[in-house]
C-alpha positions as protocol buffer text, in pm:
chain_id: "A"
residue {
  index: 1
  type: MET
  ca { x: 2323 y: -479 z: 1802 }
}
residue {
  index: 2
  type: GLN
  ca { x: 2146 y: -144 z: 1840 }
}
residue {
  index: 3
  type: ILE
  ca { x: 2473 y: 44 z: 1786 }
}
residue {
  index: 4
  type: ALA
  ca { x: 2590 y: -178 z: 1500 }
}
residue {
  index: 5
  type: LEU
  ca { x: 2265 y: -126 z: 1309 }
}
residue {
  index: 6
  type: TYR
  ca { x: 2145 y: 223 z: 1394 }
}
residue {
  index: 7
  type: GLU
  ca { x: 2426 y: 443 z: 1532 }
}
residue {
  index: 8
  type: PRO
  ca { x: 2407 y: 768 z: 1328 }
}
residue {
  index: 9
  type: GLY
  ca { x: 2679 y: 781 z: 1066 }
}
residue {
  index: 10
  type: LEU
  ca { x: 2820 y: 441 z: 1161 }
}
residue {
  index: 11
  type: GLY
  ca { x: 2542 y: 181 z: 1189 }
}
residue {
  index: 12
  type: TYR
  ca { x: 2445 y: -43 z: 901 }
}
residue {
  index: 13
  type: TYR
  ca { x: 2106 y: 124 z: 847 }
}
residue {
  index: 14
  type: ALA
  ca { x: 2259 y: 469 z: 892 }
}
residue {
  index: 15
  type: ASN
  ca { x: 2513 y: 444 z: 609 }
}
residue {
  index: 16
  type: THR
  ca { x: 2467 y: 484 z: 235 }
}
residue {
  index: 17
  type: SER
  ca { x: 2533 y: 126 z: 118 }
}
residue {
  index: 18
  type: PRO
  ca { x: 2271 y: -7 z: -131 }
}
residue {
  index: 19
  type: LYS
  ca { x: 2149 y: -289 z: 99 }
}
residue {
  index: 20
  type: PHE
  ca { x: 1852 y: -402 z: -113 }
}
residue {
  index: 21
  type: GLY
  ca { x: 1895 y: -566 z: -451 }
}
residue {
  index: 22
  type: PRO
  ca { x: 1887 y: -892 z: -648 }
}
residue {
  index: 23
  type: MET
  ca { x: 2261 y: -944 z: -704 }
}
residue {
  index: 24
  type: PRO
  ca { x: 2581 y: -866 z: -508 }
}
residue {
  index: 25
  type: VAL
  ca { x: 2731 y: -693 z: -813 }
}
residue {
  index: 26
  type: SER
  ca { x: 2503 y: -398 z: -733 }
}
residue {
  index: 27
  type: GLY
  ca { x: 2665 y: -368 z: -390 }
}
residue {
  index: 28
  type: SER
  ca { x: 2349 y: -497 z: -224 }
}
residue {
  index: 29
  type: ASP
  ca { x: 2341 y: -743 z: 64 }
}
residue {
  index: 30
  type: PHE
  ca { x: 1998 y: -908 z: 40 }
}
residue {
  index: 31
  type: ILE
  ca { x: 1668 y: -893 z: -142 }
}
residue {
  index: 32
  type: THR
  ca { x: 1323 y: -849 z: 10 }
}
residue {
  index: 33
  type: ALA
  ca { x: 990 y: -955 z: -135 }
}
residue {
  index: 34
  type: PRO
  ca { x: 892 y: -613 z: -281 }
}
residue {
  index: 35
  type: GLU
  ca { x: 1223 y: -592 z: -471 }
}
residue {
  index: 36
  type: LEU
  ca { x: 1178 y: -948 z: -592 }
}
residue {
  index: 37
  type: SER
  ca { x: 831 y: -899 z: -739 }
}
residue {
  index: 38
  type: PRO
  ca { x: 581 y: -611 z: -763 }
}
residue {
  index: 39
  type: LEU
  ca { x: 307 y: -873 z: -733 }
}
residue {
  index: 40
  type: PHE
  ca { x: 392 y: -896 z: -363 }
}
residue {
  index: 41
  type: GLY
  ca { x: 265 y: -543 z: -300 }
}
residue {
  index: 42
  type: GLN
  ca { x: -29 y: -587 z: -534 }
}
residue {
  index: 43
  type: ALA
  ca { x: -148 y: -894 z: -342 }
}
residue {
  index: 44
  type: LEU
  ca { x: -89 y: -729 z: -5 }
}
residue {
  index: 45
  type: ALA
  ca { x: -290 y: -431 z: -130 }
}
residue {
  index: 46
  type: ASN
  ca { x: -601 y: -650 z: -141 }
}
residue {
  index: 47
  type: GLN
  ca { x: -563 y: -718 z: 231 }
}
residue {
  index: 48
  type: VAL
  ca { x: -489 y: -353 z: 306 }
}
residue {
  index: 49
  type: ALA
  ca { x: -797 y: -243 z: 110 }
}
residue {
  index: 50
  type: GLU
  ca { x: -1014 y: -480 z: 311 }
}
residue {
  index: 51
  type: ALA
  ca { x: -862 y: -350 z: 635 }
}
residue {
  index: 52
  type: LEU
  ca { x: -928 y: 10 z: 536 }
}
residue {
  index: 53
  type: ALA
  ca { x: -1290 y: -72 z: 461 }
}
residue {
  index: 54
  type: ALA
  ca { x: -1331 y: -266 z: 787 }
}
residue {
  index: 55
  type: THR
  ca { x: -1184 y: 14 z: 996 }
}
residue {
  index: 56
  type: GLY
  ca { x: -1345 y: 302 z: 806 }
}
residue {
  index: 57
  type: SER
  ca { x: -1014 y: 469 z: 728 }
}
residue {
  index: 58
  type: ALA
  ca { x: -810 y: 592 z: 432 }
}
residue {
  index: 59
  type: GLU
  ca { x: -468 y: 600 z: 599 }
}
residue {
  index: 60
  type: VAL
  ca { x: -183 y: 350 z: 570 }
}
residue {
  index: 61
  type: TRP
  ca { x: 119 y: 332 z: 801 }
}
residue {
  index: 62
  type: GLU
  ca { x: 437 y: 150 z: 699 }
}
residue {
  index: 63
  type: PHE
  ca { x: 723 y: 75 z: 935 }
}
residue {
  index: 64
  type: GLY
  ca { x: 1074 y: 31 z: 797 }
}
residue {
  index: 65
  type: ALA
  ca { x: 992 y: 114 z: 436 }
}
residue {
  index: 66
  type: GLY
  ca { x: 1334 y: 13 z: 301 }
}
residue {
  index: 67
  type: SER
  ca { x: 1385 y: 129 z: -57 }
}
residue {
  index: 68
  type: GLY
  ca { x: 1024 y: 247 z: -85 }
}
residue {
  index: 69
  type: ALA
  ca { x: 936 y: -35 z: -325 }
}
residue {
  index: 70
  type: LEU
  ca { x: 649 y: -173 z: -115 }
}
residue {
  index: 71
  type: ALA
  ca { x: 503 y: 173 z: -57 }
}
residue {
  index: 72
  type: ALA
  ca { x: 504 y: 241 z: -432 }
}
residue {
  index: 73
  type: GLN
  ca { x: 333 y: -92 z: -503 }
}
residue {
  index: 74
  type: LEU
  ca { x: 64 y: -32 z: -242 }
}
residue {
  index: 75
  type: LEU
  ca { x: 2 y: 327 z: -348 }
}
residue {
  index: 76
  type: ARG
  ca { x: -26 y: 228 z: -713 }
}
residue {
  index: 77
  type: ALA
  ca { x: -264 y: -59 z: -639 }
}
residue {
  index: 78
  type: LEU
  ca { x: -480 y: 119 z: -380 }
}
residue {
  index: 79
  type: GLY
  ca { x: -520 y: 446 z: -568 }
}
residue {
  index: 80
  type: GLU
  ca { x: -788 y: 671 z: -423 }
}
residue {
  index: 81
  type: LYS
  ca { x: -850 y: 434 z: -131 }
}
residue {
  index: 82
  type: VAL
  ca { x: -550 y: 600 z: 40 }
}
residue {
  index: 83
  type: ARG
  ca { x: -575 y: 962 z: 151 }
}
residue {
  index: 84
  type: ARG
  ca { x: -249 y: 961 z: 350 }
}
residue {
  index: 85
  type: TYR
  ca { x: 48 y: 720 z: 352 }
}
residue {
  index: 86
  type: HIS
  ca { x: 266 y: 746 z: 660 }
}
residue {
  index: 87
  type: ILE
  ca { x: 620 y: 606 z: 683 }
}
residue {
  index: 88
  type: VAL
  ca { x: 806 y: 557 z: 1011 }
}
residue {
  index: 89
  type: ASP
  ca { x: 1176 y: 486 z: 950 }
}
residue {
  index: 90
  type: VAL
  ca { x: 1474 y: 555 z: 1174 }
}
residue {
  index: 91
  type: SER
  ca { x: 1720 y: 564 z: 883 }
}
residue {
  index: 92
  type: GLY
  ca { x: 1781 y: 907 z: 736 }
}
residue {
  index: 93
  type: THR
  ca { x: 1969 y: 767 z: 436 }
}
residue {
  index: 94
  type: LEU
  ca { x: 1686 y: 528 z: 352 }
}
residue {
  index: 95
  type: ARG
  ca { x: 1438 y: 811 z: 385 }
}
residue {
  index: 96
  type: GLU
  ca { x: 1617 y: 992 z: 103 }
}
residue {
  index: 97
  type: ARG
  ca { x: 1582 y: 685 z: -119 }
}
residue {
  index: 98
  type: GLN
  ca { x: 1217 y: 651 z: -25 }
}
residue {
  index: 99
  type: GLN
  ca { x: 1147 y: 1014 z: -109 }
}
residue {
  index: 100
  type: ALA
  ca { x: 1298 y: 968 z: -454 }
}
residue {
  index: 101
  type: ALA
  ca { x: 1106 y: 647 z: -519 }
}
residue {
  index: 102
  type: LEU
  ca { x: 777 y: 795 z: -398 }
}
residue {
  index: 103
  type: ALA
  ca { x: 801 y: 1133 z: -571 }
}
residue {
  index: 104
  type: PRO
  ca { x: 481 y: 1066 z: -774 }
}
residue {
  index: 105
  type: TRP
  ca { x: 289 y: 1049 z: -446 }
}
residue {
  index: 106
  type: LYS
  ca { x: 470 y: 1330 z: -263 }
}
residue {
  index: 107
  type: ASP
  ca { x: 143 y: 1505 z: -179 }
}
residue {
  index: 108
  type: ILE
  ca { x: 7 y: 1214 z: 27 }
}
residue {
  index: 109
  type: VAL
  ca { x: 323 y: 1052 z: 172 }
}
residue {
  index: 110
  type: GLN
  ca { x: 440 y: 1176 z: 510 }
}
residue {
  index: 111
  type: TRP
  ca { x: 746 y: 1069 z: 711 }
}
residue {
  index: 112
  type: HIS
  ca { x: 765 y: 1039 z: 1090 }
}
residue {
  index: 113
  type: ASP
  ca { x: 1054 y: 997 z: 1333 }
}
residue {
  index: 114
  type: THR
  ca { x: 835 y: 879 z: 1619 }
}
residue {
  index: 115
  type: LEU
  ca { x: 496 y: 720 z: 1674 }
}
residue {
  index: 116
  type: PRO
  ca { x: 194 y: 946 z: 1716 }
}
residue {
  index: 117
  type: ALA
  ca { x: -41 y: 910 z: 2010 }
}
residue {
  index: 118
  type: ALA
  ca { x: -309 y: 746 z: 1794 }
}
residue {
  index: 119
  type: ILE
  ca { x: -310 y: 547 z: 1470 }
}
residue {
  index: 120
  type: SER
  ca { x: -612 y: 466 z: 1256 }
}
residue {
  index: 121
  type: GLY
  ca { x: -618 y: 261 z: 938 }
}
residue {
  index: 122
  type: ALA
  ca { x: -389 y: -15 z: 812 }
}
residue {
  index: 123
  type: VAL
  ca { x: -36 y: -77 z: 938 }
}
residue {
  index: 124
  type: VAL
  ca { x: 217 y: -285 z: 742 }
}
residue {
  index: 125
  type: GLY
  ca { x: 570 y: -395 z: 820 }
}
residue {
  index: 126
  type: ASN
  ca { x: 780 y: -618 z: 594 }
}
residue {
  index: 127
  type: GLU
  ca { x: 1102 y: -748 z: 751 }
}
residue {
  index: 128
  type: VAL
  ca { x: 1084 y: -499 z: 1035 }
}
residue {
  index: 129
  type: LEU
  ca { x: 1068 y: -715 z: 1348 }
}
residue {
  index: 130
  type: ASP
  ca { x: 1374 y: -921 z: 1253 }
}
residue {
  index: 131
  type: ALA
  ca { x: 1590 y: -607 z: 1256 }
}
residue {
  index: 132
  type: MET
  ca { x: 1501 y: -514 z: 1614 }
}
residue {
  index: 133
  type: PRO
  ca { x: 1788 y: -576 z: 1859 }
}
residue {
  index: 134
  type: VAL
  ca { x: 1774 y: -896 z: 2063 }
}
residue {
  index: 135
  type: GLN
  ca { x: 1945 y: -1017 z: 2378 }
}
residue {
  index: 136
  type: LEU
  ca { x: 2154 y: -1333 z: 2356 }
}
residue {
  index: 137
  type: LEU
  ca { x: 2122 y: -1600 z: 2623 }
}
residue {
  index: 138
  type: ALA
  ca { x: 2354 y: -1895 z: 2667 }
}
residue {
  index: 139
  type: ARG
  ca { x: 2299 y: -2206 z: 2877 }
}
residue {
  index: 140
  type: VAL
  ca { x: 2642 y: -2348 z: 2964 }
}
residue {
  index: 141
  type: ASN
  ca { x: 2677 y: -2653 z: 3186 }
}
residue {
  index: 142
  type: GLY
  ca { x: 2321 y: -2597 z: 3306 }
}
residue {
  index: 143
  type: ASP
  ca { x: 2367 y: -2231 z: 3406 }
}
residue {
  index: 144
  type: TRP
  ca { x: 2219 y: -1934 z: 3219 }
}
residue {
  index: 145
  type: TYR
  ca { x: 2421 y: -1632 z: 3107 }
}
residue {
  index: 146
  type: GLU
  ca { x: 2357 y: -1317 z: 2911 }
}
residue {
  index: 147
  type: ARG
  ca { x: 2602 y: -1306 z: 2624 }
}
residue {
  index: 148
  type: GLY
  ca { x: 2755 y: -964 z: 2570 }
}
residue {
  index: 149
  type: VAL
  ca { x: 3057 y: -814 z: 2394 }
}
residue {
  index: 150
  type: ALA
  ca { x: 3401 y: -736 z: 2534 }
}
residue {
  index: 151
  type: LEU
  ca { x: 3716 y: -584 z: 2386 }
}
residue {
  index: 152
  type: HIS
  ca { x: 4012 y: -821 z: 2374 }
}
residue {
  index: 153
  type: GLY
  ca { x: 4311 y: -629 z: 2247 }
}
residue {
  index: 154
  type: GLU
  ca { x: 4206 y: -484 z: 1912 }
}
residue {
  index: 155
  type: SER
  ca { x: 3917 y: -724 z: 1858 }
}
residue {
  index: 156
  type: PHE
  ca { x: 3569 y: -780 z: 1993 }
}
residue {
  index: 157
  type: ALA
  ca { x: 3484 y: -1108 z: 2164 }
}
residue {
  index: 158
  type: TRP
  ca { x: 3187 y: -1267 z: 2338 }
}
residue {
  index: 159
  type: ALA
  ca { x: 3164 y: -1229 z: 2715 }
}
residue {
  index: 160
  type: ASP
  ca { x: 2910 y: -1400 z: 2940 }
}
residue {
  index: 161
  type: ARG
  ca { x: 2768 y: -1289 z: 3275 }
}
residue {
  index: 162
  type: PRO
  ca { x: 2517 y: -1467 z: 3500 }
}
residue {
  index: 163
  type: THR
  ca { x: 2157 y: -1360 z: 3445 }
}
residue {
  index: 164
  type: SER
  ca { x: 1808 y: -1419 z: 3575 }
}
residue {
  index: 165
  type: LEU
  ca { x: 1675 y: -1388 z: 3218 }
}
residue {
  index: 166
  type: ARG
  ca { x: 1529 y: -1702 z: 3065 }
}
residue {
  index: 167
  type: PRO
  ca { x: 1362 y: -1795 z: 2737 }
}
residue {
  index: 168
  type: PRO
  ca { x: 980 y: -1771 z: 2755 }
}
residue {
  index: 169
  type: VAL
  ca { x: 956 y: -2151 z: 2755 }
}
residue {
  index: 170
  type: GLY
  ca { x: 1191 y: -2413 z: 2895 }
}
residue {
  index: 171
  type: ILE
  ca { x: 1435 y: -2581 z: 2657 }
}
residue {
  index: 172
  type: GLU
  ca { x: 1436 y: -2953 z: 2724 }
}
residue {
  index: 173
  type: GLY
  ca { x: 1764 y: -3132 z: 2791 }
}
residue {
  index: 174
  type: GLU
  ca { x: 2087 y: -3045 z: 2967 }
}
residue {
  index: 175
  type: HIS
  ca { x: 2294 y: -2961 z: 2659 }
}
residue {
  index: 176
  type: ASP
  ca { x: 2450 y: -2619 z: 2599 }
}
residue {
  index: 177
  type: VAL
  ca { x: 2229 y: -2375 z: 2408 }
}
residue {
  index: 178
  type: VAL
  ca { x: 2255 y: -2023 z: 2263 }
}
residue {
  index: 179
  type: THR
  ca { x: 1928 y: -1847 z: 2189 }
}
residue {
  index: 180
  type: GLU
  ca { x: 1763 y: -1505 z: 2186 }
}
residue {
  index: 181
  type: VAL
  ca { x: 1491 y: -1314 z: 2365 }
}
residue {
  index: 182
  type: HIS
  ca { x: 1308 y: -1022 z: 2205 }
}
residue {
  index: 183
  type: PRO
  ca { x: 1220 y: -749 z: 2458 }
}
residue {
  index: 184
  type: GLN
  ca { x: 1241 y: -467 z: 2202 }
}
residue {
  index: 185
  type: ALA
  ca { x: 1010 y: -632 z: 1950 }
}
residue {
  index: 186
  type: ARG
  ca { x: 755 y: -707 z: 2221 }
}
residue {
  index: 187
  type: ALA
  ca { x: 778 y: -350 z: 2352 }
}
residue {
  index: 188
  type: PHE
  ca { x: 729 y: -215 z: 2000 }
}
residue {
  index: 189
  type: ILE
  ca { x: 415 y: -426 z: 1949 }
}
residue {
  index: 190
  type: ALA
  ca { x: 280 y: -318 z: 2289 }
}
residue {
  index: 191
  type: THR
  ca { x: 338 y: 48 z: 2205 }
}
residue {
  index: 192
  type: LEU
  ca { x: 180 y: 10 z: 1862 }
}
residue {
  index: 193
  type: ALA
  ca { x: -119 y: -160 z: 2024 }
}
residue {
  index: 194
  type: GLY
  ca { x: -170 y: 143 z: 2244 }
}
residue {
  index: 195
  type: CYS
  ca { x: -161 y: 370 z: 1939 }
}
residue {
  index: 196
  type: LEU
  ca { x: -416 y: 153 z: 1756 }
}
residue {
  index: 197
  type: ARG
  ca { x: -649 y: 140 z: 2056 }
}
residue {
  index: 198
  type: ALA
  ca { x: -630 y: 519 z: 2082 }
}
residue {
  index: 199
  type: GLY
  ca { x: -737 y: 553 z: 1718 }
}
residue {
  index: 200
  type: THR
  ca { x: -1078 y: 512 z: 1562 }
}
residue {
  index: 201
  type: GLY
  ca { x: -1004 y: 164 z: 1429 }
}
residue {
  index: 202
  type: GLY
  ca { x: -698 y: -6 z: 1289 }
}
residue {
  index: 203
  type: ALA
  ca { x: -532 y: -327 z: 1177 }
}
residue {
  index: 204
  type: ALA
  ca { x: -167 y: -430 z: 1148 }
}
residue {
  index: 205
  type: PHE
  ca { x: 7 y: -691 z: 933 }
}
residue {
  index: 206
  type: PHE
  ca { x: 370 y: -797 z: 981 }
}
residue {
  index: 207
  type: ILE
  ca { x: 558 y: -1020 z: 737 }
}
residue {
  index: 208
  type: ASP
  ca { x: 886 y: -1172 z: 851 }
}
residue {
  index: 209
  type: TYR
  ca { x: 1083 y: -1493 z: 893 }
}
residue {
  index: 210
  type: GLY
  ca { x: 1034 y: -1671 z: 1221 }
}
residue {
  index: 211
  type: PHE
  ca { x: 856 y: -1940 z: 1420 }
}
residue {
  index: 212
  type: PRO
  ca { x: 607 y: -1992 z: 1702 }
}
residue {
  index: 213
  type: GLU
  ca { x: 786 y: -2038 z: 2035 }
}
residue {
  index: 214
  type: ALA
  ca { x: 762 y: -2419 z: 2035 }
}
residue {
  index: 215
  type: GLU
  ca { x: 973 y: -2424 z: 1718 }
}
residue {
  index: 216
  type: TYR
  ca { x: 1189 y: -2125 z: 1809 }
}
residue {
  index: 217
  type: TYR
  ca { x: 1301 y: -2278 z: 2138 }
}
residue {
  index: 218
  type: HIS
  ca { x: 1311 y: -2638 z: 2015 }
}
residue {
  index: 219
  type: PRO
  ca { x: 1586 y: -2841 z: 2190 }
}
residue {
  index: 220
  type: GLN
  ca { x: 1756 y: -2907 z: 1856 }
}
residue {
  index: 221
  type: ARG
  ca { x: 1794 y: -2534 z: 1775 }
}
residue {
  index: 222
  type: ILE
  ca { x: 2109 y: -2513 z: 1987 }
}
residue {
  index: 223
  type: GLY
  ca { x: 2275 y: -2218 z: 1814 }
}
residue {
  index: 224
  type: GLY
  ca { x: 1987 y: -1969 z: 1803 }
}
residue {
  index: 225
  type: THR
  ca { x: 1894 y: -1773 z: 1490 }
}
residue {
  index: 226
  type: LEU
  ca { x: 2123 y: -1466 z: 1496 }
}
residue {
  index: 227
  type: VAL
  ca { x: 2296 y: -1423 z: 1158 }
}
residue {
  index: 228
  type: CYS
  ca { x: 2447 y: -1154 z: 938 }
}
residue {
  index: 229
  type: HIS
  ca { x: 2391 y: -1072 z: 571 }
}
residue {
  index: 230
  type: ARG
  ca { x: 2648 y: -917 z: 340 }
}
residue {
  index: 231
  type: ALA
  ca { x: 2682 y: -939 z: -39 }
}
residue {
  index: 232
  type: HIS
  ca { x: 2403 y: -1201 z: -43 }
}
residue {
  index: 233
  type: GLN
  ca { x: 2603 y: -1431 z: 184 }
}
residue {
  index: 234
  type: VAL
  ca { x: 2521 y: -1535 z: 539 }
}
residue {
  index: 235
  type: ASP
  ca { x: 2759 y: -1561 z: 832 }
}
residue {
  index: 236
  type: ASP
  ca { x: 2717 y: -1603 z: 1207 }
}
residue {
  index: 237
  type: ASN
  ca { x: 2978 y: -1357 z: 1336 }
}
residue {
  index: 238
  type: PRO
  ca { x: 2838 y: -1011 z: 1412 }
}
residue {
  index: 239
  type: LEU
  ca { x: 3165 y: -908 z: 1583 }
}
residue {
  index: 240
  type: ILE
  ca { x: 3351 y: -840 z: 1257 }
}
residue {
  index: 241
  type: ASP
  ca { x: 3281 y: -584 z: 982 }
}
residue {
  index: 242
  type: ILE
  ca { x: 3055 y: -399 z: 1223 }
}
residue {
  index: 243
  type: GLY
  ca { x: 2833 y: -147 z: 1046 }
}
residue {
  index: 244
  type: ARG
  ca { x: 2903 y: -307 z: 708 }
}
residue {
  index: 245
  type: LYS
  ca { x: 2650 y: -587 z: 726 }
}
residue {
  index: 246
  type: ASP
  ca { x: 2300 y: -658 z: 844 }
}
residue {
  index: 247
  type: ILE
  ca { x: 2247 y: -836 z: 1176 }
}
residue {
  index: 248
  type: THR
  ca { x: 1917 y: -1013 z: 1220 }
}
residue {
  index: 249
  type: ALA
  ca { x: 1730 y: -1273 z: 1424 }
}
residue {
  index: 250
  type: HIS
  ca { x: 1417 y: -1471 z: 1347 }
}
residue {
  index: 251
  type: VAL
  ca { x: 1091 y: -1353 z: 1501 }
}
residue {
  index: 252
  type: ASP
  ca { x: 924 y: -1527 z: 1795 }
}
residue {
  index: 253
  type: PHE
  ca { x: 568 y: -1493 z: 1667 }
}
residue {
  index: 254
  type: THR
  ca { x: 417 y: -1628 z: 1987 }
}
residue {
  index: 255
  type: GLY
  ca { x: 582 y: -1347 z: 2181 }
}
residue {
  index: 256
  type: VAL
  ca { x: 456 y: -1094 z: 1926 }
}
residue {
  index: 257
  type: ALA
  ca { x: 100 y: -1229 z: 1950 }
}
residue {
  index: 258
  type: LEU
  ca { x: 101 y: -1228 z: 2331 }
}
residue {
  index: 259
  type: ALA
  ca { x: 234 y: -872 z: 2340 }
}
residue {
  index: 260
  type: ALA
  ca { x: -53 y: -761 z: 2116 }
}
residue {
  index: 261
  type: GLN
  ca { x: -317 y: -952 z: 2310 }
}
residue {
  index: 262
  type: ASP
  ca { x: -189 y: -823 z: 2643 }
}
residue {
  index: 263
  type: GLU
  ca { x: -254 y: -470 z: 2513 }
}
residue {
  index: 264
  type: GLY
  ca { x: -606 y: -542 z: 2392 }
}
residue {
  index: 265
  type: LEU
  ca { x: -561 y: -631 z: 2025 }
}
residue {
  index: 266
  type: THR
  ca { x: -733 y: -921 z: 1852 }
}
residue {
  index: 267
  type: VAL
  ca { x: -518 y: -1165 z: 1654 }
}
residue {
  index: 268
  type: LEU
  ca { x: -674 y: -1178 z: 1307 }
}
residue {
  index: 269
  type: GLY
  ca { x: -458 y: -1469 z: 1198 }
}
residue {
  index: 270
  type: TYR
  ca { x: -115 y: -1622 z: 1152 }
}
residue {
  index: 271
  type: THR
  ca { x: -3 y: -1818 z: 848 }
}
residue {
  index: 272
  type: SER
  ca { x: 280 y: -1872 z: 601 }
}
residue {
  index: 273
  type: GLN
  ca { x: 361 y: -1601 z: 349 }
}
residue {
  index: 274
  type: GLY
  ca { x: 278 y: -1838 z: 65 }
}
residue {
  index: 275
  type: ARG
  ca { x: -69 y: -1914 z: 195 }
}
residue {
  index: 276
  type: PHE
  ca { x: -133 y: -1549 z: 283 }
}
residue {
  index: 277
  type: LEU
  ca { x: -45 y: -1427 z: -67 }
}
residue {
  index: 278
  type: LEU
  ca { x: -258 y: -1695 z: -232 }
}
residue {
  index: 279
  type: ASN
  ca { x: -549 y: -1593 z: -11 }
}
residue {
  index: 280
  type: CYS
  ca { x: -492 y: -1235 z: -124 }
}
residue {
  index: 281
  type: GLY
  ca { x: -517 y: -1323 z: -492 }
}
residue {
  index: 282
  type: LEU
  ca { x: -156 y: -1373 z: -602 }
}
residue {
  index: 283
  type: ALA
  ca { x: -246 y: -1665 z: -830 }
}
residue {
  index: 284
  type: ASP
  ca { x: -482 y: -1445 z: -1030 }
}
residue {
  index: 285
  type: LEU
  ca { x: -220 y: -1172 z: -1052 }
}
residue {
  index: 286
  type: MET
  ca { x: 35 y: -1424 z: -1181 }
}
residue {
  index: 287
  type: GLN
  ca { x: -199 y: -1533 z: -1463 }
}
residue {
  index: 288
  type: ALA
  ca { x: -186 y: -1183 z: -1607 }
}
residue {
  index: 289
  type: ALA
  ca { x: 192 y: -1149 z: -1562 }
}
residue {
  index: 290
  type: SER
  ca { x: 484 y: -1227 z: -1792 }
}
residue {
  index: 291
  type: LEU
  ca { x: 678 y: -1553 z: -1764 }
}
residue {
  index: 292
  type: GLN
  ca { x: 965 y: -1380 z: -1583 }
}
residue {
  index: 293
  type: GLU
  ca { x: 727 y: -1210 z: -1343 }
}
residue {
  index: 294
  type: ARG
  ca { x: 564 y: -1545 z: -1270 }
}
residue {
  index: 295
  type: ALA
  ca { x: 901 y: -1705 z: -1201 }
}
residue {
  index: 296
  type: ASN
  ca { x: 992 y: -1431 z: -955 }
}
residue {
  index: 297
  type: ALA
  ca { x: 652 y: -1451 z: -786 }
}
residue {
  index: 298
  type: MET
  ca { x: 693 y: -1827 z: -743 }
}
residue {
  index: 299
  type: LYS
  ca { x: 984 y: -1753 z: -509 }
}
residue {
  index: 300
  type: LEU
  ca { x: 736 y: -1575 z: -282 }
}
residue {
  index: 301
  type: LEU
  ca { x: 527 y: -1895 z: -267 }
}
residue {
  index: 302
  type: ALA
  ca { x: 768 y: -2188 z: -286 }
}
residue {
  index: 303
  type: GLU
  ca { x: 834 y: -2364 z: 44 }
}
residue {
  index: 304
  type: HIS
  ca { x: 1209 y: -2390 z: -25 }
}
residue {
  index: 305
  type: GLU
  ca { x: 1226 y: -2016 z: -101 }
}
residue {
  index: 306
  type: MET
  ca { x: 1024 y: -1755 z: 94 }
}
residue {
  index: 307
  type: GLY
  ca { x: 682 y: -1918 z: 104 }
}
residue {
  index: 308
  type: GLU
  ca { x: 723 y: -2120 z: 423 }
}
residue {
  index: 309
  type: LEU
  ca { x: 1007 y: -1956 z: 617 }
}
residue {
  index: 310
  type: PHE
  ca { x: 827 y: -1619 z: 607 }
}
residue {
  index: 311
  type: LYS
  ca { x: 508 y: -1584 z: 810 }
}
residue {
  index: 312
  type: VAL
  ca { x: 235 y: -1320 z: 833 }
}
residue {
  index: 313
  type: ILE
  ca { x: 56 y: -1217 z: 1151 }
}
residue {
  index: 314
  type: GLY
  ca { x: -236 y: -977 z: 1171 }
}
residue {
  index: 315
  type: PHE
  ca { x: -396 y: -775 z: 1452 }
}
residue {
  index: 316
  type: ALA
  ca { x: -698 y: -548 z: 1482 }
}
residue {
  index: 317
  type: ALA
  ca { x: -839 y: -294 z: 1724 }
}
residue {
  index: 318
  type: GLY
  ca { x: -1192 y: -153 z: 1705 }
}
residue {
  index: 319
  type: GLY
  ca { x: -1335 y: -35 z: 1377 }
}
residue {
  index: 320
  type: ALA
  ca { x: -1677 y: -20 z: 1216 }
}
residue {
  index: 321
  type: GLN
  ca { x: -1710 y: -398 z: 1218 }
}
residue {
  index: 322
  type: GLY
  ca { x: -1535 y: -451 z: 1550 }
}
residue {
  index: 323
  type: ALA
  ca { x: -1195 y: -602 z: 1611 }
}
residue {
  index: 324
  type: GLY
  ca { x: -1292 y: -957 z: 1517 }
}
residue {
  index: 325
  type: TRP
  ca { x: -1355 y: -923 z: 1142 }
}
residue {
  index: 326
  type: ALA
  ca { x: -1241 y: -1208 z: 920 }
}
residue {
  index: 327
  type: ALA
  ca { x: -928 y: -1105 z: 730 }
}
residue {
  index: 328
  type: LEU
  ca { x: -885 y: -1216 z: 369 }
}
residue {
  index: 329
  type: GLY
  ca { x: -521 y: -1320 z: 411 }
}
residue {
  index: 330
  type: PHE
  ca { x: -605 y: -1584 z: 673 }
}
residue {
  index: 331
  type: ALA
  ca { x: -919 y: -1726 z: 510 }
}
residue {
  index: 332
  type: ALA
  ca { x: -745 y: -2060 z: 449 }
}
residue {
  index: 333
  type: GLY
  ca { x: -445 y: -2211 z: 626 }
}
residue {
  index: 334
  type: ASP
  ca { x: -465 y: -2007 z: 947 }
}
residue {
  index: 335
  type: ARG
  ca { x: -215 y: -2135 z: 1203 }
}
residue {
  index: 336
  type: SER
  ca { x: -312 y: -1922 z: 1501 }
}
residue {
  index: 337
  type: HIS
  ca { x: -367 y: -2239 z: 1703 }
}
residue {
  index: 338
  type: ARG
  ca { x: 5 y: -2316 z: 1672 }
}
residue {
  index: 339
  type: LEU
  ca { x: 113 y: -1993 z: 1839 }
}
């Protein structure tokens, strides 16, 4: 998965395909919330502004900035509240698109290839964790295997080998199951936590599709969550058209929360994207928008669209008001108890 997505010159995020867009006619493969509606970034900006005030900072860090749409929305909405906007993105081709999109803010936007030793301020990541490589596990006839890839003639095929790896919670029943574990996402959160603790105060907000572990590893989810996206269609075979399509897995938000807590961060909250955006003032923003803008924004809220499948989790470390400040986005509908 790492090679298929990120291998220089060959991986999906290393090539020049459009990726982000509303329709397949543009050559795009999927659409994200910032491309769907600028009100997404405007609402998120209210949470970021609160985080900057709570942590006494004027710096924003974005991971996996995609087309640069979210960065532009945040920078436009936050204005002078941001002294420096940092972007960490492993894709050189996407960086070129981001630089073009963010040209009006070229004096305050800075790109990084690696994490610094310390981070202060607000961190955001939209659809970042789902693109981190996972390991596949398969329970077959009661025995656990790691599912890898082998070459059969001219084609790739699945190949299993016995493993001591297990899901973080037991999956009831004796039926066969395929699922995922997320060591890279948890390692990323742990590393980020260290950077935030080394800073003068910071908070992080991640928006992605996923579940708490009780839902993720539910006995009825027998096929796991690994899927591919190409031309706005979904398939479950990552072994074909390698490098030409996105490969993704849902996020285990319980694992993400535990990784943060283990490294000293406080969980500010966990809720659905719809509830988070309403808490951050999206309804008021929609009142001032055009009919078409309202229709697009409704897709961010509706349960059958992005409102329920996508979740938001927030963390904090230190800051002028301490790590336990009450975050706007989780004021109502917090589901931290379900993690």
